[in-house]
C-alpha positions, 0 to 999 in steps of 0.5 A: 788190584794194581799189584795183580794187574800185570801177572793177570794180564800176562797169564791171560795172554798165555792162556789165550795162546794155549787155547788158540794153539789147541784149537788150531795146532799147526795153522798159525802158531807163530802168528798167535805167539807173536800177537800174544807176546806183543800185546803182553809187551804193550800192556805189561812191563818187559819182564812179563813180556819175556815171561809170556815169550817163554811160557806161551810156546811151552804151554802151547806145546805141552797142552796141545802138541802144537810145537815139537821139542825141536821147534819149541827151542827155536820158537822160545828163542824167537819169541824172547828176542822179539819180546825184548826188542819190542819192549826196548823199542817201545820205550825208546821210540816216541814219534807222537803217534802210538800206531807209528811206534807200534809199527816200527817196533813190531816190524823190527822185532819180528825181523830180529825174531825171525833171524834168531829163529834162523840161527837156532834152526841152523844150529839144530838142523844144520847139515853143513850145506845150509847157512844161517843167512839162507835160513834167515832169508827164508824165514823173513821172505816166507813170513812177510804176509804173516808179519803184515797181518800181525802188525795190523792186528796188534794195532787194531787190538791196541786201538780197541783196548784204548777206546774201551778204556782197558789200557791208557794211550801213550800220548794222552 
């Protein structure tokens, strides 16, 4: 069972994202993607988080049409950058409190993910007038409420998983 735990959790995260995207195709797809990818990064090793970051937007796009082809590229790049940084920061940051670790990691990862999205969007949609800096500030400022909701949701779900005994706490 231990050898199948991580692939099953990763598959469950991808399935949750796909079903959620089918139910609400355009309302909160970025929020759902981040939530699922961050949870997968908490529960599984980094390679499964990256797999989830690639397959979740792809499956959501293929099965529900939530992301068009052009937005799919920027969403995949954004999720991969966020998943990689989140996993690395969760390995490096040890404050003694799980919630603080998650807060710092998810805040940094969400900001970097938005910047990567802005760079990819600039490369795709550039008309010569808009720079990556403008796209970055627009992405970060517009998604501040979503990021706050995301961080609190990840922390709440993590607390529920720990209290239910479905995952182990970082600090015993």
